[in-house]
ZABATI-599441 format. One record per residue (C-alpha): residue in one letter; y, x, z. Coordinates in pm, 1 decimal, always signed. Layout:
# ZABATI-599441
(A,(Y,X,Z))
...
This chain:
# ZABATI-599441
(M,(+8791.0,+14741.4,+7010.8))
(T,(+8921.6,+14473.7,+6895.1))
(S,(+8704.8,+14140.7,+6824.6))
(T,(+8776.5,+13937.4,+6525.2))
(A,(+8869.4,+13630.9,+6687.8))
(Q,(+9159.6,+13852.0,+6847.2))
(W,(+9268.5,+13944.6,+6496.3))
(I,(+9209.8,+13577.5,+6391.0))
(A,(+9443.3,+13472.2,+6678.9))
(G,(+9715.4,+13722.1,+6587.0))
(A,(+9742.3,+13607.7,+6236.7))
(R,(+9872.2,+13305.7,+6404.0))
(P,(+9660.1,+13029.3,+6221.5))
(K,(+9878.5,+12727.5,+6368.8))
(T,(+10183.0,+12893.5,+6173.4))
(L,(+10024.8,+12856.7,+5829.0))
(P,(+10122.8,+12470.7,+5740.3))
(A,(+10462.4,+12633.3,+5734.1))
(A,(+10294.8,+12866.9,+5411.9))
(I,(+10109.8,+12586.8,+5269.6))
(A,(+10359.6,+12282.7,+5296.8))
(P,(+10637.8,+12447.2,+5033.8))
(V,(+10389.0,+12531.8,+4795.9))
(L,(+10234.0,+12174.1,+4805.7))
(V,(+10547.1,+12040.6,+4770.7))
(G,(+10655.4,+12280.5,+4486.7))
(T,(+10349.7,+12191.8,+4285.4))
(A,(+10412.5,+11794.8,+4364.6))
(L,(+10761.7,+11868.8,+4211.5))
(A,(+10600.8,+11987.5,+3891.3))
(G,(+10404.7,+11676.8,+3868.2))
(A,(+10191.2,+11636.0,+3496.0))
(N,(+10273.3,+12036.9,+3459.0))
(W,(+10128.4,+12188.1,+3715.5))
(V,(+9953.8,+12471.0,+3660.9))
(P,(+9638.3,+12558.8,+3873.3))
(L,(+9595.5,+12869.7,+3885.0))
(R,(+9978.0,+12939.4,+3912.3))
(A,(+9984.7,+12685.4,+4214.1))
(L,(+9684.0,+12878.8,+4353.4))
(L,(+9843.4,+13230.9,+4339.9))
(A,(+10193.9,+13091.7,+4497.7))
(L,(+9951.8,+13005.7,+4802.5))
(I,(+9796.3,+13285.7,+4820.7))
(V,(+10151.5,+13500.1,+4815.4))
(A,(+10269.9,+13221.9,+5103.2))
(L,(+9972.2,+13231.8,+5315.8))
(S,(+9964.3,+13638.6,+5300.8))
(L,(+10324.1,+13659.9,+5396.9))
(Q,(+10297.2,+13471.7,+5673.5))
(V,(+10008.6,+13636.5,+5801.5))
(G,(+10202.0,+13970.8,+5759.8))
(V,(+10503.8,+13839.2,+5895.2))
(N,(+10304.0,+13724.7,+6209.8))
(Y,(+10152.3,+14095.7,+6247.4))
(A,(+10451.8,+14269.0,+6146.3))
(N,(+10654.0,+14079.3,+6472.6))
(D,(+10370.0,+14160.8,+6661.5))
(Y,(+10357.6,+14513.7,+6606.6))
(S,(+10748.1,+14583.8,+6606.8))
(D,(+10794.1,+14388.3,+6901.6))
(G,(+10493.1,+14505.6,+7128.5))
(I,(+10666.4,+14852.1,+7027.3))
(R,(+10963.3,+14715.6,+7144.9))
(G,(+10818.7,+14595.1,+7489.0))
(T,(+10980.6,+14273.5,+7425.4))
(D,(+10614.5,+14112.6,+7412.2))
(E,(+10545.6,+14236.7,+7786.3))
(A,(+10611.3,+13899.2,+7957.3))
(R,(+10579.4,+13654.6,+7652.6))
(V,(+10429.1,+13317.6,+7694.9))
(G,(+10227.9,+13149.5,+7422.7))
(P,(+10022.0,+13286.9,+7128.9))
(V,(+9827.1,+13609.1,+7164.9))
(R,(+10002.9,+13933.2,+7116.7))
(L,(+9784.7,+14238.0,+6988.8))
(V,(+10012.7,+14467.4,+7059.6))
(G,(+10168.9,+14370.0,+7366.3))
(Q,(+9885.8,+14280.2,+7516.8))
(G,(+9714.7,+14603.9,+7447.5))
(L,(+9452.5,+14426.0,+7205.7))
(A,(+9476.8,+14645.4,+6959.8))
(P,(+9622.6,+14987.6,+6891.1))
(A,(+10005.7,+14955.1,+6739.4))
(H,(+9936.2,+15118.1,+6415.5))
(R,(+9645.0,+14923.6,+6313.4))
(V,(+9821.2,+14602.0,+6360.3))
(R,(+10106.4,+14766.0,+6152.6))
(A,(+9840.4,+14854.5,+5875.9))
(A,(+9728.9,+14453.1,+5880.9))
(A,(+10047.8,+14375.5,+5824.7))
(F,(+10113.4,+14628.8,+5553.0))
(M,(+9767.4,+14493.8,+5409.2))
(S,(+9840.9,+14121.5,+5416.6))
(F,(+10200.1,+14227.0,+5212.9))
(G,(+10003.3,+14379.9,+4949.6))
(V,(+9774.0,+14070.0,+4876.4))
(A,(+10114.9,+13891.4,+4898.1))
(A,(+10233.8,+14135.8,+4636.5))
(L,(+9921.9,+14147.7,+4410.9))
(A,(+9902.5,+13761.6,+4368.4))
(G,(+10268.9,+13773.0,+4318.3))
(L,(+10235.0,+14022.3,+4017.4))
(V,(+9954.8,+13827.3,+3911.8))
(L,(+10167.3,+13516.5,+3886.6))
(V,(+10500.7,+13714.7,+3772.3))
(A,(+10279.5,+13837.1,+3448.0))
(L,(+10105.6,+13500.4,+3360.0))
(S,(+10460.4,+13346.7,+3394.9))
(G,(+10654.1,+13639.2,+3208.5))
(Y,(+10953.4,+13565.0,+3444.5))
(W,(+10984.4,+13951.5,+3563.3))
(W,(+11314.2,+13908.3,+3747.6))
(L,(+11115.1,+13742.2,+3986.6))
(L,(+10977.5,+14072.1,+4114.3))
(F,(+11304.4,+14107.5,+4281.0))
(V,(+11231.1,+13781.0,+4452.2))
(G,(+10919.2,+13872.3,+4576.3))
(A,(+11054.6,+14223.8,+4704.6))
(A,(+11321.7,+14052.1,+4890.4))
(S,(+11060.1,+13866.2,+5043.2))
(I,(+10838.7,+14111.2,+5160.1))
(A,(+11167.3,+14263.2,+5306.0))
(A,(+11246.9,+13992.9,+5488.6))
(A,(+10923.4,+13940.8,+5618.8))
(W,(+10941.5,+14314.6,+5759.4))
(L,(+11307.4,+14346.4,+5859.2))
(Y,(+11285.7,+13999.6,+6073.9))
(T,(+11171.5,+14233.8,+6392.5))
(G,(+11140.0,+14593.3,+6229.8))
(G,(+11342.6,+14821.6,+6126.1))
(P,(+11655.6,+15002.6,+6292.3))
(R,(+11840.1,+14638.9,+6289.6))
(P,(+11612.9,+14350.6,+6323.9))
(Y,(+11794.2,+14067.7,+6215.0))
(G,(+11570.4,+13808.1,+6408.1))
(Y,(+11753.5,+14023.5,+6710.2))
(A,(+12111.0,+13929.0,+6573.8))
(G,(+12037.5,+13516.8,+6535.9))
(L,(+11973.9,+13554.6,+6179.6))
(G,(+11625.6,+13435.9,+6209.5))
(E,(+11659.4,+13075.2,+6115.2))
(V,(+11865.6,+13156.2,+5811.1))
(F,(+11609.5,+13363.7,+5654.4))
(V,(+11335.0,+13131.5,+5752.2))
(F,(+11525.0,+12876.3,+5556.4))
(I,(+11561.5,+13088.2,+5241.3))
(F,(+11232.5,+13235.9,+5258.2))
(F,(+10966.3,+12953.6,+5430.3))
(G,(+11198.0,+12662.3,+5279.9))
(V,(+11397.0,+12728.6,+4951.6))
(V,(+11238.4,+13023.7,+4754.3))
(P,(+10867.7,+12896.1,+4774.4))
(V,(+10965.2,+12531.6,+4678.3))
(L,(+11186.3,+12642.9,+4409.5))
(G,(+10925.2,+12910.4,+4325.1))
(T,(+10629.8,+12740.1,+4319.6))
(L,(+10787.0,+12456.4,+4108.8))
(Y,(+10965.6,+12749.0,+3857.4))
(V,(+10649.1,+12967.5,+3775.3))
(Q,(+10479.7,+12649.5,+3670.2))
(T,(+10744.7,+12479.8,+3459.3))
(G,(+11011.5,+12722.1,+3401.0))
(M,(+11292.3,+12504.1,+3570.2))
(V,(+11448.5,+12320.6,+3912.3))
(D,(+11674.4,+12036.0,+3916.9))
(V,(+11843.9,+11863.5,+4218.2))
(K,(+11597.6,+11638.9,+4319.5))
(A,(+11344.4,+12006.8,+4387.2))
(V,(+11701.8,+12140.7,+4571.2))
(L,(+11698.3,+11913.1,+4816.7))
(A,(+11301.1,+11883.3,+4888.2))
(S,(+11361.2,+12307.2,+4933.0))
(I,(+11619.0,+12188.6,+5223.0))
(G,(+11393.4,+11945.9,+5385.4))
(V,(+11090.1,+12157.4,+5395.9))
(G,(+11342.2,+12458.6,+5509.7))
(S,(+11497.2,+12252.4,+5762.3))
(L,(+11134.8,+12193.9,+5941.8))
(A,(+11009.9,+12511.5,+5886.1))
(C,(+11323.1,+12624.6,+6094.4))
(A,(+11263.7,+12365.9,+6361.0))
(I,(+10940.3,+12564.3,+6423.8))
(L,(+11149.1,+12918.6,+6484.3))
(V,(+11384.6,+12743.0,+6689.5))
(T,(+11128.2,+12575.2,+6905.3))
(N,(+10956.4,+12925.8,+6942.9))
(N,(+11279.5,+13073.9,+7005.2))
(L,(+11382.4,+12781.2,+7284.2))
(R,(+11029.1,+12858.7,+7445.0))
(D,(+11147.0,+13198.1,+7429.8))
(I,(+11497.3,+13215.8,+7570.2))
(P,(+11450.2,+13398.1,+7906.9))
(T,(+11228.0,+13691.9,+7810.8))
(D,(+11468.7,+13732.2,+7496.4))
(R,(+11763.7,+13738.9,+7693.9))
(E,(+11586.7,+13964.0,+7945.0))
(A,(+11493.7,+14196.4,+7666.8))
(G,(+11795.4,+14225.2,+7461.7))
(K,(+11685.2,+14025.7,+7214.2))
(R,(+11951.9,+13786.1,+7062.8))
(T,(+11816.6,+13516.9,+6894.7))
(L,(+12005.8,+13211.9,+6770.4))
(A,(+11860.5,+13035.0,+7046.2))
(V,(+11977.8,+13318.4,+7317.2))
(R,(+12324.1,+13286.1,+7175.8))
(L,(+12323.2,+12905.7,+7133.6))
(G,(+12200.4,+12814.9,+7526.3))
(D,(+11897.4,+12585.9,+7586.2))
(R,(+12122.5,+12265.3,+7572.8))
(R,(+12244.8,+12319.0,+7201.1))
(T,(+11932.4,+12485.4,+7100.3))
(R,(+11757.9,+12157.7,+7188.5))
(G,(+12047.0,+11976.7,+6967.6))
(L,(+11966.6,+12210.8,+6671.5))
(F,(+11594.7,+12085.5,+6657.9))
(G,(+11698.2,+11728.8,+6665.3))
(V,(+11938.8,+11793.6,+6396.4))
(L,(+11661.9,+11965.7,+6162.0))
(I,(+11452.6,+11709.6,+6214.8))
(I,(+11706.8,+11447.5,+6093.8))
(V,(+11839.2,+11669.9,+5808.1))
(A,(+11446.4,+11681.1,+5658.6))
(F,(+11406.7,+11287.6,+5652.9))
(A,(+11808.9,+11266.1,+5527.6))
(V,(+11691.7,+11465.8,+5202.2))
(V,(+11457.2,+11192.2,+5160.6))
(L,(+11665.3,+10911.3,+5164.4))
(A,(+11887.3,+11148.9,+4912.4))
(M,(+11610.3,+11181.7,+4685.9))
(A,(+11527.1,+10824.5,+4646.8))
(I,(+11840.1,+10790.1,+4450.3))
(G,(+11639.2,+10904.7,+4179.7))
(G,(+11314.6,+10687.8,+4243.1))
(A,(+11235.5,+10512.6,+4547.8))
(W,(+10870.3,+10600.0,+4545.4))
(V,(+11001.3,+10899.5,+4709.2))
(L,(+11068.3,+10689.6,+5013.9))
(L,(+10661.4,+10725.7,+5087.7))
(G,(+10828.8,+11090.0,+5275.1))
(L,(+10913.3,+10883.2,+5544.3))
(L,(+10542.7,+10811.9,+5645.0))
(A,(+10599.1,+11137.4,+5811.2))
(A,(+10838.6,+11015.9,+6079.2))
(P,(+10547.9,+10904.8,+6320.4))
(W,(+10499.2,+11289.5,+6342.4))
(A,(+10837.1,+11391.6,+6483.0))
(I,(+10810.9,+11114.9,+6748.2))
(R,(+10584.0,+11407.8,+6999.9))
(P,(+10800.9,+11742.2,+6941.4))
(V,(+11109.7,+11585.9,+6944.8))
(R,(+10997.9,+11405.2,+7310.2))
(V,(+10901.9,+11698.9,+7413.0))
(V,(+11194.1,+11911.8,+7319.1))
(A,(+11438.2,+11639.4,+7434.6))
(G,(+11248.3,+11576.0,+7780.2))
(G,(+11354.2,+11921.2,+7861.5))
(A,(+11032.1,+12087.6,+7855.6))
(S,(+11053.9,+12463.4,+7898.8))
(G,(+10828.6,+12792.5,+7873.2))
(P,(+10465.9,+12690.8,+7819.8))
(G,(+10536.8,+12343.1,+7828.9))
(L,(+10698.6,+12370.9,+7472.7))
(I,(+10369.4,+12496.8,+7329.0))
(P,(+10269.3,+12129.1,+7223.1))
(A,(+10600.8,+12107.3,+7045.2))
(L,(+10512.5,+12415.6,+6846.0))
(V,(+10157.8,+12256.0,+6712.2))
(S,(+10303.2,+11930.9,+6638.3))
(T,(+10603.7,+12050.0,+6481.7))
(G,(+10363.7,+12236.5,+6243.5))
(N,(+10162.7,+11938.0,+6226.1))
(L,(+10481.5,+11715.3,+6109.3))
(V,(+10569.8,+12028.1,+5872.3))
(I,(+10202.5,+11947.2,+5677.1))
(A,(+10256.4,+11559.4,+5739.1))
(Y,(+10605.4,+11573.4,+5577.5))
(A,(+10472.6,+11777.1,+5284.2))
(V,(+10170.1,+11522.5,+5227.9))
(A,(+10376.2,+11216.0,+5267.2))
(L,(+10690.2,+11369.3,+5023.4))
(S,(+10388.6,+11492.2,+4790.3))
(V,(+10230.1,+11147.0,+4750.3))
(G,(+10587.6,+10993.4,+4694.0))
(L,(+10655.2,+11191.9,+4402.0))
(L,(+10345.4,+11181.8,+4268.1))
(V,(+10251.1,+10847.3,+4277.2))
(P,(+10482.9,+10731.2,+3988.3))
(I,(+10334.8,+11023.3,+3762.5))
(I,(+9975.3,+10891.0,+3815.0))
(F,(+10046.2,+10553.3,+3811.9))
(G,(+10312.4,+10595.9,+3532.0))
(L,(+10508.4,+10353.8,+3739.0))
């Protein structure tokens, strides 16, 4: 019988900063116009989708046999810790929570067209490794992560609270999306040997080890370049650069040539970077509003 600790590990809680960060930034962008209940519902949607995609990936990779030689977090199906149908049920339950919270959010905001965005988000979460032609196996994972864990949640969180988006919000979503991609790039860099053997043609497999490490660096640079671009509209947003020290460790690990289990610290520290970036950027956005500067 699968233990509670194993189910929690299978949900991969260390990936949750990638779900919290865009909602935090989107709410900070709303500023004085933020709506607490809508922000909370947006957070529930984001967290549920993150947990759902983690279980869905565990299920789909497990039944395909691509998790058999993986290193890293617990694989419920691949390691035989839970029946595949139960992991699939956990994924669908998580998606159900996201759908319910999203439906309430849409009803409160009145923007019914966002139902299509929600449906697309759930579909993207499942089809990453699920379905007959998973896009994660075709090297498109980073594109969808950028969109659905960066652009969509940042702009969506802002929009359901204020009914508008602007250039500053788009830039912020690019920064958050870049760091969300950096997490996936690190994960796929670690798994290049096993993914190649299993026929999983991730972007890292297609680019190769050296260029994937370069991509990781580019994504980190983009995230902080966005802060500089946003500062054109107000210098306080430069407080977002205070997150830069959190980038040092993952960059050193990735650039230093670590591989396999040696990349796990980079995964953890990149997750820490995402939340540090979101907090620092949010503070930079809120300081002038709170203090009337």
